[in-house]
N, C-alpha and C positions, 0 to 999 in steps of 0.2 A: 519646447519640444513641438512634434508636429502633431495633430489633432488627420491621423486618416482614418477613415470609413467609410466601407460601402453606403449607396448609397440605399438605405430600406424601406423606403417609399413619401409617396409624395402625396400634399393634403391642398388640391390647389382649390383657388375665388378668382373670380374676374371671369373676363367674357367667353362664354362657351366657347364660339369661334380656336378660344390659345388656352381652350382645356382637350380640346379638341386635336390639337395639334400635340401639347403635349402628354399625353392620351396612347396618339400614333407616337412621338419616338421617345416612349419607357413602358407604355402599357405592358408589354408583355416581358419586362423584362424587371422593373419594382413595381409593389400598390398602388396606383392611383388612385385619390378619393375625390371628391368633390364636394367642396359647401357651398355653392349655390344650387336651386333647383329647376334651372334648363337646365341641366342636363338627367333630368329624370330616364327622358327620351333615348341615353344613351345607355351604352354597358358599362358604366364607372357605376362603383356606387360611392351614393350624396348621403350625404349626412345635409339636417334642415328638420324643419320643426310638423310635430306632426300634429302634421289639418285633420287625424281624424284627433283628438282631441283639444286643439282648438276648437271643432265644429261643435261636439257636449255644448258646453261652458253658453258660450256662443247663442244655438239654440234654446238652450234650459230659460235665456237671462231676458230675446226677445223675446218668446211664447209666457210667460209669466206675467210681460208689461200688457198680456190682453193681440202681439201681433199674431196674425195666420198669411200678410201677404209680403211678401219677402225678394229685394234683388239683391243680385250677387254683384259685384265693378271688380271684373279681373284682367288680366294683360294676355292677346290674341298670342298665340303661339309658345306661349310659359308654361311649359308639362305643371310644374309648383304653382300656377297659377289656378289649373285645369280642374288638378288634381284637389286645390282645397276650395271650389266648388263643388267639383262630385263631393266630397266630402261635408260639406254641407248643409244639402243639395236633405242628401241619404241623411243627415242628425235631423234633421222640421220632420222630414216624411215618416220616420219613427217612431216619431212623440206627436205625432196629430195626423191624423183620422183626414184632413183634409186641407189643403196647404196649398196658396202659391211660392213658383219659385220661379223665379225668371233673368235668365246670365248677358251683361254686356261687357263686350268683351271690346277690352280700347288695345289700342298700339299703344309700348312702353314708352312712346315716344313723347305721346300725344298724351302733355296735362293737361287735364282744361280747369284751370283756374277763373271758375265761378264763373263761366262765360257763355252765354247763348251762341255756339257755332261752335262747328263739329263734334265729337263726343260732349261736349259737354251740354249743347241738341239734345244729341242720340239719348242723353242721358234726361235730360230734361222733358222729351215728350212723354218716357217713361212714366215718369213719376207721374204724371199727370196723369198717363189713359191707368194709371194702378191703383187696388183700394183702399184707404187708406183707411188703418194706422197703416202704417210700412216698416219694415227694415230693411234696413239699409246696411249690406257690407262689403269693404271695399278689402282688396285684395290685402289695401296695405296703408298704414294711416299716409299718407299723402294722400292717395288718392281718398280715402273716405275724409282728407279737409276739403278736396274738391267738389264732395259729394257733399259736403252743407253745405258751402260758399252755392251752389246750382238748386239743388234746395229751396235756401234765400231769394235767387232767379224767379223759378218758379213758382213763389210766394205764398208756402209751405212753412212752416214752426218746429222747429224741434223744440223739444220733444214732446210737443203738445199732435203733429199731425205725421211723425216721423222721429226714428230713432238711424242712429247712424253711428256703424261703431270698425274700427280701422283694427291691424292683425298681426300688428309691427312694435307696438312699448317703443318707439320710436321718440326718445326726447323730446324731440322740438312741438313736434302734435299732442301727447298725452292729457298737456294740460289744459287740453282745448274744447 
């Protein structure tokens, strides 16, 4: 027997340009749903983590540690990262009468693994200008790991001076 069914829908995950091509080809005839946050600015339904649900517990945890100054390190030109940064800012501002919330956006291709050049240098300058103690939230666990390395280069201590949070539960970074 041969399975013969009509295409009922497509769930896509991959590069944004490839998703745009799939949507252009099939979007008028079958539902196309994206599983990456990079498509939030497109007319494609997107599945993804609920940034508002993530922001609340992060804000509560860092605030209970006595922090009032925060930096979010996110991706340039990435709607999901922008959304996460905005929901984090809103979560802190809703819970505190006064807080400082800075945003550092980096190109996704530029990993700054503990270097004091490029994005690492910009991050270190921002951290050194900030009031301590400081809460740092990375767009994902890999960014948070980079932040940890740069915090050390800045001469600061975790958790005494700085708290660093990643947002993925990536098994490679979750035990850092």
